[in-house]
TIDREN-354243 format. One record per residue (C-alpha): residue in one letter; x, y, z. Coordinates in steps of 0.2 Angstrom, whole numbers, plus 5000, padded with zeros to 4 digits. Layout:
residues N
AXYZ...
***
This chain:
residues 445
M500050005000P500750174995A501350295009R500350445014E500550605024A499850595042V498150675044E498050815056A496850795071P495350915072G495051025087A496651135086W496551305094P497151465085V498951495089L498951365103G498551215092H498151055102I499051115118V497351145128P496550985124V498150885128L498350975145R496550985149K495950805145P497450695139L496650535144E495150575132F496150665119L497550535115P496450375113A495250475102L496650505089A496650315084R495050355074Y495950465062G497350355056D498950255061V499950415063V499050575067K499850745067V499450865081R500251045085F500951105101G500751295096N501451295078F502651145082P502050985073V502050815083Y501650655075V500650535086V500850345082A499150265085D499250085078P500249935084D501149905067A501650085066T502250075084R503349925080D504050015064V504650155076L505250055091V506049905084P507249995072G507550105087D509150195087L509450165068D508150295062Y507750385078K508450465093R507650515110G506450655108L505650795117C505050695132F506850645136E507550815132R506450885146L507150755158K508950795155P509050945167G508550825180L509350665175G510850715165E511550595151G510950435158I510350275149A508550345149T509050505139A510550445129S510350405110G511350305097D513150245100E513050325118H511550225122R512250065116R513850095126L512850125142R511749975139K513149855137L514049925152L512549915163Q511949745159P512949665174V511949775186F510449675182S511149495182R510249355190E511449355205R511149545208L509249525205V509149395219E510049515231Y508949655226S507349545229S507849515246I508049695250M506349735242R505549585252T506249655269A505649835265A503849765261E503849655277E504349805288A502949915280A501649775282D502149745300S501849925304W499949925300Q498549895312D497049785309G495649895303E496750045299T496350145284L497850195274A498250315260A498850175250D499450275236E500650375248V501050215257M501550125241N502550275235D503550275252L503850085251A504450105233L505650235239T506250135253A506549985242L507450085229T508550185241R509050015250S509349935233L510350085226F511450115241K511149995255F512050075269T512050265266A510250305261S510050445274T508350515278D508850675269T509450585254A507850485252D506750635255A507750735242I507450595229K505650585233H505250765232G506350795216M505650645207R503850695211L504050865204L504950805189T503650675184H502150775189S502750925178L503350825163L501750835153K501751025154R503651025150I503350925134V501851025128L502451205132P503851295123P505651275131A505651465135W504251435148E505551335159K506551495161V505151595168P505351625186T503651555191P503451485209G503351305201N504951325191L505851395206R505251245217F505851135203T507551205202R507851205221A507251015221M508350965207N509851055215R509550975232M509350795224N510950825214R511950865229S511250715239I511750595225D513450665223D513750645241V513250465240V514350425225T515850515234A515650405249Y515550245239R517050285229A518050315246A517350155254G517950045239E516949895243D515449795235R513949805247G512849705236D511849855230V511549945213L512850075216S514149945220A513749855204L513850025194L515550055202A516149885196V515649895178R517049905165D517049925146D518149835134D519649945138G519449925157N518650095160G517250115172L515950255174S516450425178D515650515193K514550615180E514050455172L513750365189H512650515194A511650505178Q511250315180V510750335199M509650475194T508850375180L508550225192A507750345205L506550415191T506050245186G506150165204V505050285214E503550365206A503250225193P503250075204G502350175218A500950225207T500850045200L500849955217G499450075222W498450015207V498849835210L498149845227Y496649945221E496149815208I496449665219G495449745233R493949795223D493649625215P493249485227E493649355213V495349425209S495749445227A495249265231R496249195216V497849295221R497749235239A497449055234E498949055223L500049135236D499449005249A499748865237V501548925231L502148995248G501248895261G501449035273R503249065271A504149225264P504249235245E506049205237Y506649265220D506349085213D504549085219L504049235208P503849135191A502649015200L501449165204E500649155187Y499049235191L499849375201G500949405186R499349415175V498649545187I500149645186D500149635167E498349695167V498749845179L500149895167R498949885153L497549985161H498550115171T500050135160P501250275156L500450415146L501750445132F503550445126S504450525112R505650495097R506450615084T506750555067L508550555060T507950535042E506250525033V505350365039R503850265036A502750205051G501250105046R500550185030S501150355034T502750455030I503550555043P504850685038A506650695045D506950785061A505150765066E504550745084L503550585086I502550525101Y501950355105S500750325119P500550165129Y498950235136L498250255118L498650085112H498149995128H496450075128D496050035110P494549915109R495149845093W496549755103F495849755120P493949725119D493049815133P494649905137L494149985154R493749815161F495049745172D495349565166P496949475171D496449325160R496749425145W498549375148L498149185148P499349115134E497849075122N497149245124A498849345124Q499349265107R497949355099I498549535104P499549615090K501349645093G501549835097A499849845106Y500649815123I502149915127P502249965145F504149955144A504350005126A505149885114G506649865103S508449945106Y507750075118Q506649955129C506849985147I508449895154G507549885171K506049785165V506449625175F506949735190A505349825189T504149675187M505149575201E504849725213L503049735209T502749545211M503849535227I503049675236T501249625231A501549445237V502249505254I500749615257C499349505250A499949355260R499749455276W498349575273N496649595264L496449775258S494749855253L494350025246A493550135259P491650145257G491050285246T492750315238E492850355219V494550345212R495050445197E496550435186V497650585186A498850605171S500650675172A502050575165L501250425174I499450385177R499150405196P497650385207D496950545214K496750465231L496750285237P496050265255M496150075259T495649985274V496749835279S496249675288R497449545294R497349375286A497249215297A498949135297L499048965288V499148815299
***
């Protein structure tokens, strides 16, 4: 089929283009674009952006990866906070960093990290009182922060360092959509929000630098991520510089606090509001664990819980990511010019009824093998795909499974009566509130 130019979406405002609908109702605006074609052009002011709205077109973009594309606007807006880490680097530099960082996620290291995560979850669960109502979104965010900081730097994660990471990453993720859509000059305007952002980034950067300096001076492997980062060497025997170490730690902090915190909240929400899902999760935990604490090697046997997490990652998925074309490319049936900004949206794809019938319904059995094989490649991309796929995918799914297993083996959680939970879109999809009441499960005999 011959290539064609992308169709422009209707509803653009004079001068502003599609900025207003994107910022006002992104969870409605983005999925609606799929009705206009496989690639749809929108405008941020006068700046054209191509939105990929079809699984085949998405694979055309993601699988060639760094051959035809570099990181785009989304990642450029992250650089002031993250530096040139694996999440923001492109091309040869990204390939170099990916090769260097693979040992950080070896099986041996993952077993160590899983033990740290389990202990953090056990401590949190032990602190709850029977019948207590928790702000589960905040509790899970704090638990993700604890698991991350202990995994990153086991012995020097001071309260001030953890607080600096939490505050900085929250401001970074919550403001990212606005930073993508609005022109770069806006970031230099001394608004209260921009000033808070700058102060938070400076504080977080100082805290990370202090930790890196302390680890270099100690010179020992402590079984955590920063020790693994210090140990990596390229083919010439060179390790990461302090600047590179800082950038990788910042990247892991970005992906290891807000994203798993929000996802864990959604996991507990979806389990807690459906008695059948709750019963199946707990029956599986009892059968696999028999009342003991989960180990790393237990996680693959928790098949139903794995499907629950897959379905949460479909339904409550990241909003959007970006790429920039290095040359004229074809995505699906559309031609995109060189040096063009392109957006692909997991949220758009994961809510398309063509690939996921009744897309707002939570159904873990979509991911039974006989059902999952019918889902087109490129329709489910919570961790992207191709050469730029998230290097921490296994780390992230392990964390979600381990922490959920610890909590649900000990506690039942139910949404507080009369509560209606809304999705809030920033870089992530967060619950606006999540009050949940905990009740202790009877111990297995």
